[in-house]
Residue frames relative to the residue before (quaternion, step in Angstrom):
aa qw qx qy qz dx dy dz
M 1.0000 0.0000 0.0000 0.0000 0.00 0.00 0.00
T 0.3645 -0.7507 0.5195 0.1835 3.57 -0.83 1.04
F 0.6593 -0.4713 0.3996 0.4284 3.55 -1.36 0.18
L 0.6382 0.5225 -0.3254 0.4624 3.57 1.01 -0.82
G 0.6399 0.5324 -0.3178 0.4540 3.55 1.03 -0.80
T 0.6239 0.5349 -0.3206 0.4710 3.55 1.09 -0.75
L 0.6517 0.5047 -0.3134 0.4715 3.57 1.00 -0.80
R 0.6478 0.5131 -0.3310 0.4556 3.59 0.92 -0.85
R 0.6456 0.5079 -0.3220 0.4707 3.59 0.96 -0.83
H 0.6351 0.5429 -0.3290 0.4401 3.58 0.98 -0.77
F 0.7586 0.4064 -0.2085 0.4646 3.57 0.83 -1.01
F 0.8187 0.2744 -0.1178 0.4904 3.59 0.96 -0.80
G 0.4694 0.6988 -0.4295 0.3267 3.57 1.27 -0.08
L 0.2601 -0.7399 0.6021 0.1496 3.56 -1.32 0.41
S 0.4990 -0.6441 0.4944 0.3027 3.53 -1.10 0.73
L 0.5511 -0.6067 0.4521 0.3519 3.58 -1.10 0.65
E 0.5481 0.6149 -0.3966 0.4052 3.58 1.19 -0.41
E 0.5744 0.6235 -0.3759 0.3741 3.59 1.14 -0.55
V 0.7335 0.3748 -0.2338 0.5166 3.59 1.19 -0.43
S 0.4616 0.6616 -0.4626 0.3676 3.59 1.17 0.39
F 0.5848 -0.5811 0.4294 0.3688 3.57 -1.11 0.59
A 0.6303 0.5478 -0.3387 0.4335 3.57 1.01 -0.81
R 0.6862 0.4783 -0.2851 0.4681 3.57 0.87 -0.90
R 0.7281 0.4319 -0.2396 0.4753 3.59 0.90 -0.86
G 0.3994 -0.7217 0.4840 0.2920 3.60 1.10 -0.43
F 0.3268 0.7572 -0.5038 0.2568 3.60 1.10 0.62
Q 0.5454 -0.6241 0.4645 0.3120 3.54 -1.27 0.50
E 0.4733 -0.6286 0.5322 0.3124 3.53 -1.24 0.58
G 0.1347 -0.7950 0.5888 0.0557 3.57 -1.08 0.77
P 0.8179 -0.1830 0.1463 0.5255 3.58 -1.09 -0.67
R 0.6446 -0.5252 0.3937 0.3920 3.54 -1.22 0.51
G 0.8060 0.2625 -0.2173 0.4840 3.55 -0.85 0.98
A 0.5571 0.6317 -0.3919 0.3702 3.58 1.18 -0.46
R 0.6371 0.5475 -0.3397 0.4230 3.57 0.93 -0.89
E 0.6754 0.5017 -0.3064 0.4452 3.58 0.82 -0.93
R 0.6508 0.5147 -0.3124 0.4626 3.56 0.97 -0.89
L 0.7077 0.4565 -0.2838 0.4585 3.60 0.80 -0.92
E 0.6277 0.5165 -0.3345 0.4768 3.57 1.07 -0.67
Q 0.6322 0.5248 -0.3291 0.4653 3.57 1.05 -0.73
S 0.5943 0.5521 -0.3546 0.4651 3.57 1.10 -0.67
G 0.6659 0.5001 -0.2898 0.4716 3.56 0.98 -0.89
R 0.6550 0.5070 -0.3180 0.4612 3.58 0.98 -0.80
A 0.6222 0.5286 -0.3357 0.4698 3.57 1.08 -0.72
F 0.6152 0.5416 -0.3413 0.4601 3.57 1.02 -0.79
L 0.6980 0.4591 -0.2822 0.4716 3.59 0.85 -0.91
Q 0.5734 0.5614 -0.3849 0.4560 3.61 1.10 -0.54
G 0.6821 0.4828 -0.2839 0.4701 3.54 0.93 -0.90
Y 0.6314 0.5454 -0.3069 0.4579 3.55 1.01 -0.87
H 0.7018 0.4574 -0.2700 0.4748 3.57 0.83 -0.95
A 0.6090 0.5451 -0.3548 0.4540 3.58 1.07 -0.69
A 0.6585 0.5098 -0.3129 0.4566 3.60 0.98 -0.83
L 0.6458 0.5072 -0.3258 0.4686 3.58 1.08 -0.64
E 0.7256 0.4702 -0.2349 0.4442 3.56 1.03 -0.83
E 0.7581 0.3944 -0.2172 0.4717 3.61 0.96 -0.76
D 0.2819 -0.7654 0.5589 0.1495 3.56 -0.96 0.89
V 0.7116 0.4083 -0.2274 0.5246 3.58 1.25 -0.40
L 0.4862 -0.6986 0.4399 0.2864 3.61 -0.69 1.09
K 0.6275 0.5466 -0.3531 0.4275 3.58 0.98 -0.77
A 0.6613 0.4912 -0.3082 0.4758 3.57 0.95 -0.82
L 0.6213 0.5421 -0.3276 0.4613 3.58 1.05 -0.79
A 0.6693 0.5150 -0.2934 0.4480 3.54 0.90 -0.99
L 0.6168 0.5427 -0.3436 0.4549 3.60 1.02 -0.80
R 0.6790 0.4848 -0.3031 0.4605 3.59 0.88 -0.86
L 0.6739 0.4937 -0.3095 0.4543 3.58 0.92 -0.82
N 0.6958 0.4825 -0.2756 0.4550 3.56 0.97 -0.84
A 0.5784 0.5781 -0.3695 0.4412 3.58 1.30 -0.20
I 0.5574 0.6009 -0.3798 0.4290 3.59 1.28 -0.29
A 0.6351 -0.5385 0.3799 0.4029 3.59 -1.07 0.68
P 0.5933 -0.6432 0.3522 0.3321 3.60 -0.77 1.06
E 0.6897 0.4947 -0.3178 0.4226 3.62 0.82 -0.86
F 0.7261 0.3892 -0.2408 0.5131 3.62 1.23 -0.34
Q 0.4182 0.7412 -0.4504 0.2700 3.59 1.27 -0.06
G 0.6173 0.5704 -0.3610 0.4041 3.59 0.95 -0.75
F 0.6427 0.5074 -0.3215 0.4756 3.55 1.05 -0.77
A 0.6460 0.5195 -0.3249 0.4551 3.59 1.03 -0.75
F 0.6510 0.4918 -0.3168 0.4836 3.59 1.01 -0.77
E 0.6021 0.5452 -0.3466 0.4692 3.59 1.08 -0.65
G 0.6679 0.4919 -0.2916 0.4764 3.57 0.94 -0.91
A 0.6453 0.5187 -0.3200 0.4606 3.56 0.98 -0.82
A 0.6305 0.5264 -0.3298 0.4654 3.59 1.01 -0.78
M 0.6219 0.5256 -0.3439 0.4676 3.58 1.00 -0.72
G 0.6746 0.5112 -0.2991 0.4406 3.56 0.86 -0.94
L 0.6768 0.4873 -0.2915 0.4685 3.57 0.93 -0.89
A 0.6523 0.5001 -0.3210 0.4705 3.59 0.97 -0.80
L 0.6184 0.5473 -0.3317 0.4561 3.54 1.07 -0.76
L 0.6790 0.4826 -0.2892 0.4716 3.58 0.89 -0.92
D 0.6045 0.5583 -0.3579 0.4413 3.61 1.04 -0.72
H 0.7427 0.4192 -0.2300 0.4688 3.57 0.92 -0.87
L 0.6574 0.4842 -0.3135 0.4848 3.57 1.23 -0.44
T 0.7695 0.2007 -0.1302 0.5921 3.59 1.17 -0.47
P 0.1100 -0.8642 0.4883 0.0504 3.60 0.51 1.18
W 0.5933 0.5654 -0.3733 0.4348 3.60 1.22 -0.26
K 0.7590 0.2145 -0.1500 0.5962 3.58 1.27 -0.19
T 0.1333 0.8281 -0.5231 0.1509 3.54 0.32 1.29
N 0.6511 0.5535 -0.4033 0.3272 3.53 -1.41 -0.35
R 0.3442 0.7144 -0.5337 0.2938 3.63 1.16 0.32
W 0.6957 0.4795 -0.2965 0.4452 3.58 0.79 -0.99
Q 0.6538 0.5192 -0.3214 0.4467 3.58 0.90 -0.90
S 0.6525 0.5011 -0.3201 0.4697 3.60 0.93 -0.85
F 0.6378 0.5270 -0.3159 0.4644 3.58 1.03 -0.80
A 0.6691 0.5147 -0.2908 0.4503 3.57 0.91 -0.99
A 0.7102 0.4477 -0.2434 0.4857 3.57 1.03 -0.80
G 0.7337 0.4066 -0.2063 0.5038 3.56 1.24 -0.47
P 0.8668 0.0413 -0.0265 0.4962 3.59 -0.58 -1.08
G 0.6656 0.5201 -0.3061 0.4391 3.57 1.19 -0.47
A 0.4508 0.7419 -0.4246 0.2572 3.59 1.25 -0.31
P 0.6531 0.4977 -0.3504 0.4505 3.68 0.88 -0.67
H 0.7321 0.3508 -0.1955 0.5502 3.56 1.21 -0.57
I 0.1497 0.8673 -0.4713 0.0569 3.59 1.19 0.52
Y 0.6436 0.5220 -0.3419 0.4431 3.59 0.97 -0.72
M 0.6634 0.4777 -0.3023 0.4902 3.59 0.99 -0.78
V 0.6133 0.5637 -0.3371 0.4386 3.57 1.09 -0.72
Y 0.6607 0.4766 -0.3024 0.4948 3.58 1.05 -0.75
V 0.6099 0.5426 -0.3544 0.4561 3.58 1.03 -0.70
G 0.6260 0.5735 -0.3200 0.4204 3.55 1.06 -0.80
V 0.5839 0.5693 -0.3707 0.4445 3.57 1.10 -0.65
G 0.6276 0.5637 -0.3343 0.4202 3.56 1.01 -0.80
W 0.6057 0.5445 -0.3546 0.4592 3.57 1.10 -0.67
A 0.6632 0.4976 -0.3106 0.4648 3.59 0.94 -0.82
I 0.6260 0.5254 -0.3355 0.4686 3.59 1.01 -0.75
A 0.6678 0.5091 -0.2980 0.4539 3.57 0.95 -0.88
R 0.6938 0.4940 -0.2775 0.4446 3.58 1.06 -0.72
L 0.7420 0.3839 -0.2160 0.5054 3.61 1.07 -0.64
P 0.4111 -0.7640 0.4330 0.2445 3.62 -0.36 1.19
W 0.6632 0.5011 -0.3341 0.4444 3.64 0.95 -0.71
L 0.6297 0.4815 -0.3518 0.4979 3.61 1.20 -0.30
R 0.6202 0.5429 -0.3418 0.4515 3.59 1.01 -0.74
R 0.6917 0.5014 -0.2926 0.4296 3.58 0.87 -0.93
H 0.7810 0.1732 -0.0941 0.5926 3.58 1.14 -0.60
I 0.0050 0.8754 -0.4834 0.0053 3.54 0.84 1.03
E 0.5652 0.6148 -0.3902 0.3876 3.58 1.15 -0.51
R 0.6157 0.5762 -0.3517 0.4064 3.62 1.12 -0.60
P 0.7123 0.4001 -0.2915 0.4976 3.65 0.71 -0.88
L 0.6208 0.5449 -0.3597 0.4340 3.62 1.04 -0.62
A 0.6335 0.5613 -0.3330 0.4157 3.57 1.02 -0.76
Q 0.6552 0.5179 -0.3061 0.4569 3.60 1.21 -0.44
L 0.6546 0.5283 -0.2919 0.4551 3.57 1.30 -0.17
D 0.6969 -0.4483 0.3548 0.4330 3.54 -1.31 0.25
P 0.5377 -0.6777 0.3893 0.3164 3.64 -0.76 1.01
L 0.6916 0.4421 -0.2909 0.4915 3.62 1.07 -0.61
L 0.7765 0.4019 -0.2036 0.4405 3.57 0.66 -1.12
R 0.4963 0.6649 -0.4459 0.3359 3.62 1.16 -0.28
W 0.5795 0.5920 -0.3863 0.4055 3.60 1.11 -0.50
L 0.5759 0.5795 -0.3782 0.4353 3.56 1.20 -0.46
A 0.5867 0.5527 -0.3737 0.4589 3.58 1.17 -0.46
V 0.6334 0.4993 -0.3314 0.4896 3.60 1.05 -0.71
D 0.5918 0.5462 -0.3518 0.4772 3.58 1.10 -0.69
G 0.6673 0.5021 -0.2968 0.4631 3.59 0.92 -0.88
Y 0.6009 0.5532 -0.3325 0.4715 3.52 1.13 -0.71
G 0.6652 0.5039 -0.2891 0.4690 3.55 0.95 -0.95
F 0.6469 0.5157 -0.3254 0.4580 3.57 0.95 -0.82
R 0.6643 0.5236 -0.3097 0.4343 3.54 0.88 -0.96
E 0.6734 0.4943 -0.2997 0.4609 3.57 0.93 -0.86
G 0.6599 0.4985 -0.3083 0.4700 3.56 1.02 -0.79
Y 0.6637 0.5243 -0.2968 0.4433 3.56 1.02 -0.84
F 0.7947 0.3196 -0.1512 0.4933 3.58 0.79 -1.04
A 0.7888 0.2132 -0.1296 0.5618 3.61 1.15 -0.40
W 0.1055 0.8549 -0.5025 0.0738 3.57 1.01 0.83
P 0.5959 0.5489 -0.4179 0.4111 3.70 0.90 -0.53
R 0.6942 0.4696 -0.2903 0.4618 3.57 0.98 -0.77
Y 0.7996 0.3631 -0.1664 0.4484 3.57 0.77 -1.04
I 0.7396 0.3561 -0.2221 0.5261 3.60 1.16 -0.54
R 0.7088 0.4259 -0.2723 0.4920 3.58 0.82 -0.91
D 0.7853 0.3139 -0.1566 0.5102 3.59 0.84 -1.06
K 0.3462 -0.7924 0.4506 0.2217 3.60 1.37 -0.09
A 0.1755 0.8028 -0.5401 0.1815 3.56 1.01 0.86
V 0.2730 -0.7294 0.6057 0.1630 3.54 -1.25 0.54
P 0.4558 -0.6978 0.4672 0.2950 3.65 -0.71 0.93
S 0.4314 -0.7482 0.4486 0.2298 3.58 -0.61 1.16
Q 0.6778 0.5219 -0.2978 0.4236 3.59 1.08 -0.60
L 0.6614 0.4597 -0.3125 0.5035 3.59 1.30 -0.06
S 0.0164 -0.7815 0.6237 0.0002 3.54 -1.23 0.57
G 0.8064 0.3108 -0.2008 0.4612 3.52 -1.32 0.17
Y 0.8521 -0.1447 0.1109 0.4905 3.54 -1.09 -0.80
A 0.5494 0.6253 -0.3989 0.3847 3.59 1.12 -0.53
L 0.6215 0.5436 -0.3477 0.4443 3.58 1.07 -0.67
R 0.6165 0.5407 -0.3447 0.4568 3.59 1.09 -0.66
V 0.7030 0.4555 -0.2782 0.4700 3.58 0.87 -0.94
F 0.5512 0.5844 -0.3793 0.4590 3.56 1.17 -0.58
D 0.6790 0.4911 -0.2931 0.4603 3.59 0.93 -0.87
Q 0.5813 0.5436 -0.3908 0.4625 3.61 1.08 -0.51
G 0.6679 0.4809 -0.2918 0.4873 3.58 0.98 -0.83
L 0.6224 0.5331 -0.3313 0.4677 3.54 1.04 -0.79
G 0.6269 0.5328 -0.3318 0.4616 3.59 1.03 -0.73
R 0.6213 0.5296 -0.3411 0.4660 3.57 1.01 -0.75
S 0.6728 0.4866 -0.3138 0.4605 3.59 0.91 -0.88
L 0.5762 0.6011 -0.3765 0.4061 3.59 1.10 -0.61
W 0.5867 0.5723 -0.3687 0.4385 3.59 1.10 -0.65
F 0.6761 0.4612 -0.2805 0.5015 3.60 1.07 -0.74
V 0.6654 0.5312 -0.3142 0.4199 3.58 0.81 -1.03
E 0.7498 0.3745 -0.1971 0.5087 3.57 0.98 -0.85
G 0.4776 -0.7168 0.4126 0.2965 3.60 1.27 0.25
A 0.5966 -0.6005 0.3443 0.4061 3.59 1.14 0.75
D 0.3668 0.7382 -0.4817 0.2974 3.59 1.13 0.63
A 0.3271 -0.7884 0.4956 0.1608 3.57 -0.39 1.28
G 0.6287 0.5340 -0.3483 0.4454 3.58 1.20 -0.24
R 0.7189 0.4400 -0.2575 0.4726 3.57 0.97 -0.81
I 0.6120 0.6158 -0.3576 0.3440 3.57 0.95 -0.84
P 0.6690 0.4895 -0.3329 0.4494 3.67 0.79 -0.83
A 0.6500 0.5110 -0.3254 0.4589 3.58 1.01 -0.78
T 0.6250 0.5327 -0.3332 0.4633 3.59 1.02 -0.73
I 0.6702 0.4937 -0.2979 0.4673 3.56 0.88 -0.94
A 0.6446 0.5416 -0.3221 0.4329 3.58 0.97 -0.84
G 0.6270 0.5529 -0.3316 0.4372 3.58 1.19 -0.41
F 0.5926 0.5591 -0.3594 0.4552 3.57 1.30 -0.19
P 0.6379 -0.4992 0.3955 0.4330 3.63 -1.15 0.36
P 0.6191 -0.5877 0.3624 0.3741 3.64 -0.93 0.76
G 0.6694 0.5394 -0.3043 0.4102 3.57 0.97 -0.80
R 0.6806 0.4726 -0.2813 0.4840 3.58 1.24 -0.31
Q 0.5622 0.6797 -0.3750 0.2853 3.59 1.14 -0.49
A 0.6144 0.5708 -0.3630 0.4061 3.63 0.95 -0.73
D 0.6970 0.4678 -0.2736 0.4696 3.55 0.89 -0.92
L 0.6000 0.5412 -0.3548 0.4704 3.58 1.11 -0.62
W 0.6598 0.4936 -0.3142 0.4715 3.61 0.96 -0.80
S 0.5947 0.5575 -0.3622 0.4521 3.57 1.07 -0.65
G 0.6638 0.5089 -0.2901 0.4651 3.54 0.98 -0.90
I 0.6175 0.5411 -0.3342 0.4628 3.57 1.05 -0.78
G 0.6479 0.5210 -0.3244 0.4513 3.59 0.91 -0.89
L 0.6690 0.4971 -0.3112 0.4566 3.55 0.91 -0.88
A 0.6928 0.4938 -0.2884 0.4394 3.59 0.83 -0.98
C 0.6913 0.4778 -0.3125 0.4430 3.59 0.80 -0.91
A 0.6797 0.4819 -0.2925 0.4692 3.59 1.04 -0.70
Y 0.7187 0.4341 -0.2601 0.4769 3.58 1.00 -0.75
A 0.7650 0.3651 -0.1998 0.4915 3.63 0.77 -1.00
G 0.3436 -0.7523 0.5014 0.2540 3.62 1.02 -0.67
G 0.4116 0.7186 -0.5124 0.2270 3.54 -1.34 -0.21
A 0.7203 0.3821 -0.2354 0.5289 3.61 1.26 -0.09
D 0.3513 -0.7206 0.5514 0.2308 3.58 -1.03 0.74
K 0.7535 -0.4053 0.2565 0.4496 3.57 -1.28 0.03
L 0.6585 0.5137 -0.3267 0.4425 3.58 0.89 -0.87
A 0.6554 0.5094 -0.3126 0.4617 3.59 1.01 -0.81
L 0.6499 0.5094 -0.3180 0.4658 3.56 1.00 -0.82
E 0.6358 0.5179 -0.3349 0.4642 3.59 1.00 -0.76
A 0.6415 0.5151 -0.3180 0.4712 3.58 1.02 -0.80
L 0.6299 0.5341 -0.3238 0.4617 3.57 1.05 -0.82
R 0.6562 0.5087 -0.3121 0.4616 3.57 0.93 -0.85
R 0.6472 0.5056 -0.3296 0.4657 3.60 0.91 -0.80
S 0.6829 0.5048 -0.2921 0.4398 3.57 0.94 -0.88
A 0.5895 0.6000 -0.3608 0.4028 3.57 1.16 -0.64
G 0.1668 -0.8398 0.5045 0.1114 3.58 1.12 -0.60
L 0.8436 -0.0262 0.0560 0.5333 3.57 -0.66 -1.10
F 0.6775 0.4866 -0.2888 0.4700 3.58 1.20 -0.34
T 0.2976 0.7830 -0.4922 0.2367 3.58 1.25 0.39
P 0.6429 0.5126 -0.3498 0.4489 3.67 0.94 -0.68
Q 0.6327 0.5168 -0.3251 0.4764 3.59 1.08 -0.70
L 0.6263 0.5317 -0.3247 0.4686 3.56 1.03 -0.82
A 0.6774 0.4887 -0.2851 0.4701 3.57 0.94 -0.93
Q 0.6210 0.5438 -0.3426 0.4486 3.58 1.02 -0.78
G 0.6441 0.5092 -0.3295 0.4662 3.59 0.96 -0.79
A 0.6484 0.5113 -0.3186 0.4654 3.58 0.95 -0.82
A 0.6369 0.5209 -0.3267 0.4651 3.59 1.02 -0.76
F 0.6039 0.5409 -0.3536 0.4667 3.61 1.03 -0.73
A 0.6581 0.5080 -0.3119 0.4600 3.58 0.95 -0.90
A 0.6372 0.5270 -0.3256 0.4585 3.58 0.99 -0.85
K 0.6648 0.4966 -0.3111 0.4633 3.58 0.93 -0.81
A 0.6368 0.5285 -0.3350 0.4506 3.59 0.93 -0.83
R 0.6984 0.4470 -0.2819 0.4828 3.60 0.92 -0.81
E 0.6091 0.5421 -0.3594 0.4538 3.60 1.01 -0.68
R 0.6738 0.4994 -0.2973 0.4563 3.60 0.85 -0.96
A 0.7118 0.4425 -0.2569 0.4813 3.59 0.99 -0.80
G 0.4007 -0.7308 0.4679 0.2939 3.59 1.22 -0.31
N 0.6063 0.5421 -0.3713 0.4480 3.62 1.07 0.65
P 0.0181 0.8295 -0.5569 0.0390 3.61 0.64 1.10
T 0.1388 -0.7755 0.6100 0.0851 3.56 -1.21 0.54
S 0.6046 -0.5668 0.4185 0.3715 3.53 -1.24 0.45
H 0.6563 0.5127 -0.3354 0.4405 3.61 1.03 -0.65
T 0.6051 0.5186 -0.3622 0.4834 3.61 1.15 -0.50
E 0.6309 0.5237 -0.3289 0.4684 3.56 0.98 -0.79
L 0.6688 0.4991 -0.3027 0.4604 3.58 0.85 -0.92
A 0.6609 0.5081 -0.3263 0.4457 3.59 0.87 -0.88
C 0.6645 0.4955 -0.3157 0.4618 3.59 0.96 -0.78
Q 0.6134 0.5472 -0.3460 0.4523 3.55 1.03 -0.77
V 0.7339 0.4263 -0.2324 0.4750 3.59 0.89 -0.92
L 0.7766 0.3853 -0.1959 0.4583 3.59 0.76 -1.03
C 0.7726 0.3351 -0.1717 0.5111 3.59 1.10 -0.65
D 0.3434 -0.7340 0.4971 0.3101 3.59 1.26 -0.35
L 0.6716 0.4460 -0.2771 0.5227 3.57 1.21 0.52
P 0.5395 -0.5602 0.4898 0.3940 3.59 -1.22 0.35
A 0.6613 -0.5293 0.3508 0.3994 3.57 -1.17 0.53
E 0.6281 0.5520 -0.3431 0.4278 3.60 0.96 -0.78
Q 0.6931 0.4547 -0.2808 0.4837 3.58 0.94 -0.86
A 0.6075 0.5395 -0.3579 0.4601 3.61 1.06 -0.66
A 0.6459 0.5146 -0.3118 0.4698 3.57 1.02 -0.81
R 0.6282 0.5505 -0.3261 0.4428 3.54 1.04 -0.79
I 0.5978 0.5671 -0.3556 0.4411 3.58 1.05 -0.67
T 0.6512 0.5053 -0.3226 0.4653 3.58 1.01 -0.78
D 0.6282 0.5314 -0.3339 0.4599 3.61 1.10 -0.67
V 0.6595 0.5069 -0.3076 0.4620 3.56 0.90 -0.94
A 0.6560 0.5273 -0.3060 0.4449 3.58 1.00 -0.84
L 0.6286 0.5328 -0.3447 0.4497 3.64 1.18 -0.36
Q 0.5377 0.6530 -0.4067 0.3450 3.61 1.16 -0.41
D 0.8511 0.0257 -0.0690 0.5199 3.54 -0.96 1.00
L 0.2201 0.7882 -0.5412 0.1933 3.56 1.04 0.78
P 0.4068 -0.7251 0.4923 0.2578 3.63 -0.71 1.00
A 0.5566 -0.5765 0.4777 0.3601 3.55 -1.25 0.46
D 0.6718 -0.4807 0.3667 0.4279 3.56 -1.27 0.39
S 0.0913 0.7598 -0.6406 0.0637 3.55 -0.96 0.87
G 0.8137 -0.0511 0.0592 0.5761 3.59 -0.43 -1.15
K 0.7677 0.2077 -0.1073 0.5967 3.55 1.17 -0.63
P 0.4875 -0.6739 0.4533 0.3204 3.65 -0.70 0.95
A 0.5766 -0.6042 0.4300 0.3430 3.54 -1.08 0.80
Y 0.5945 0.5835 -0.3527 0.4261 3.57 1.10 -0.71
E 0.6803 0.4746 -0.2876 0.4787 3.57 0.99 -0.82
V 0.5906 0.5427 -0.3602 0.4764 3.59 1.10 -0.61
W 0.6265 0.5460 -0.3117 0.4606 3.55 1.01 -0.90
R 0.6822 0.4835 -0.2861 0.4681 3.57 0.82 -1.01
R 0.6906 0.4946 -0.2990 0.4348 3.57 0.85 -0.93
R 0.6032 0.5501 -0.3541 0.4563 3.55 1.08 -0.64
I 0.6628 0.4936 -0.2961 0.4789 3.56 0.97 -0.88
Q 0.6573 0.5071 -0.3115 0.4624 3.58 0.92 -0.86
A 0.6408 0.5207 -0.3256 0.4606 3.59 1.00 -0.80
Q 0.6225 0.5436 -0.3322 0.4545 3.54 1.03 -0.80
F 0.7024 0.4470 -0.2777 0.4793 3.58 0.88 -0.89
A 0.5854 0.5643 -0.3725 0.4473 3.57 1.05 -0.64
G 0.6712 0.4978 -0.2814 0.4717 3.57 0.99 -0.90
E 0.6468 0.5225 -0.3135 0.4587 3.55 0.96 -0.90
M 0.7012 0.4772 -0.2770 0.4515 3.57 0.91 -0.94
V 0.6092 0.5280 -0.3592 0.4702 3.59 1.09 -0.55
R 0.6712 0.4949 -0.2969 0.4652 3.55 0.98 -0.92
A 0.6407 0.5268 -0.3364 0.4459 3.58 1.09 -0.70
């Protein structure tokens, strides 16, 4: 770690207490869920701080890959936030994030794009003109940055965005939908992975927002874990008409873990319950849905991708 890295950590670092349930005011959930979700947050901060401290990508990658495999995705997400933050704070020395995404971050590419959203949420000049940083990203995956933005706001400002159901004024159109997917992911943490409280919280949102919130719940519960089989079955029953969205989120989680090579038993269980499929087959559905994906036109390609996956699960569940 260089002297400059030490300075960056000093000025931009975050205390590990910031991701504790006590500090955030999150609800207690099933036994063991709190520790798992707090560990996910700590891994994120490990990655974030490593990105602030290391000037060489190889050294950064070594530190990230030393983290337990099931939590590595969170660390890569945090590192992506740190690198994107530095790119925008020191515009005379950019491309840290791009080099990371094309290099050691490539297996975790979905998490790396989500990490950009954290940087956008943290820097007010990016939030106010979000279309500018998004325009520099891949047309399909850039929506994951909006998802990350939604997660960050729900995680750190949940009273405003979850309790009071505020809508970010700087977003419009389809971006608001993807924001809600990220907000749904944060809800998994805010409610402590409690399958009883989550449906009631979602039901309190306007009907037009609920499908995307359920999609985020599916992604978070399958990727982060914290729920047993009975809880997942209860969650599926509560989703009702939004079961395809719940399954689509779980399939996204399965694909993210498959690509990174860090499968977990809780991802497998979530896919078995929510998708009626093993995680490997759920991930394959996301791959098939990408084939011949049209470019953005009237409807973003990202939404076409999601709807194809949801339609597949809707059909599977009807046949089942």
